[in-house]
C-alpha positions as CSV (number, residue, x, y, z in Angstrom):
1,M,-169.8,76.0,98.5
2,S,-168.7,75.1,102.0
3,R,-170.8,74.0,104.9
4,V,-170.0,73.1,108.5
5,V,-171.4,69.7,109.4
6,R,-171.0,67.3,112.2
7,I,-169.8,63.9,111.2
8,D,-169.1,60.8,113.2
9,E,-165.3,60.2,113.6
10,E,-165.6,56.7,112.3
11,A,-167.4,57.9,109.2
12,L,-164.7,60.5,108.7
13,E,-162.0,57.8,108.9
14,I,-163.9,55.7,106.3
15,A,-164.2,58.7,103.9
16,L,-160.5,59.6,104.3
17,K,-159.7,56.1,103.0
18,Y,-161.1,57.2,99.7
19,G,-159.8,60.7,99.4
20,K,-157.5,63.2,101.1
21,N,-160.4,65.1,102.7
22,L,-164.1,64.4,103.5
23,S,-165.4,66.0,100.2
24,L,-163.1,64.0,98.0
25,G,-163.8,60.8,99.9
26,V,-167.5,61.2,99.5
27,M,-167.2,62.1,95.8
28,K,-165.0,59.0,95.2
29,M,-167.5,56.8,97.0
30,E,-170.4,58.2,94.9
31,E,-168.3,57.5,91.7
32,M,-167.7,53.9,92.8
33,I,-171.4,53.4,93.6
34,Q,-172.4,54.6,90.1
35,K,-169.9,52.3,88.5
36,H,-171.3,49.4,90.4
37,K,-174.8,50.2,89.5
38,K,-173.8,50.4,85.8
39,T,-172.1,47.1,86.0
40,K,-175.1,45.5,87.6
41,R,-177.3,46.8,84.8
42,D,-174.9,45.4,82.2
43,Y,-175.2,42.0,83.8
44,N,-178.9,42.1,83.6
45,A,-178.8,43.1,79.9
46,I,-176.4,40.3,79.2
47,E,-178.6,37.8,81.0
48,E,-181.6,38.9,79.1
49,M,-179.8,38.6,75.8
50,I,-178.6,35.1,76.6
51,R,-182.2,34.1,77.6
52,R,-183.6,35.5,74.4
53,A,-181.0,33.7,72.2
54,I,-181.7,30.4,74.0
55,R,-185.5,30.9,73.6
56,E,-185.1,31.6,69.9
57,E,-182.9,28.5,69.3
58,L,-185.4,26.3,71.2
59,E,-188.3,27.7,69.0
60,V,-186.3,26.9,65.9
61,L,-185.6,23.3,67.1
62,A,-189.2,22.8,68.1
63,S,-190.5,24.0,64.8
64,R,-188.5,21.4,62.9
65,Y,-190.5,18.5,64.5
């Protein structure tokens, strides 16, 4: 589907850095945003896993005394 839209020339220049036309540039930017979001979620999961492991180890050490 095609649509005629108005776009700021500066925004067009930015989009063209990511693709050979506006559509491809926008799609590439969306792909990069989704990858970034996934990476951020993975860091949160890793942090929670580390915290849980430390908490469990501290409980084991505390129960010995």
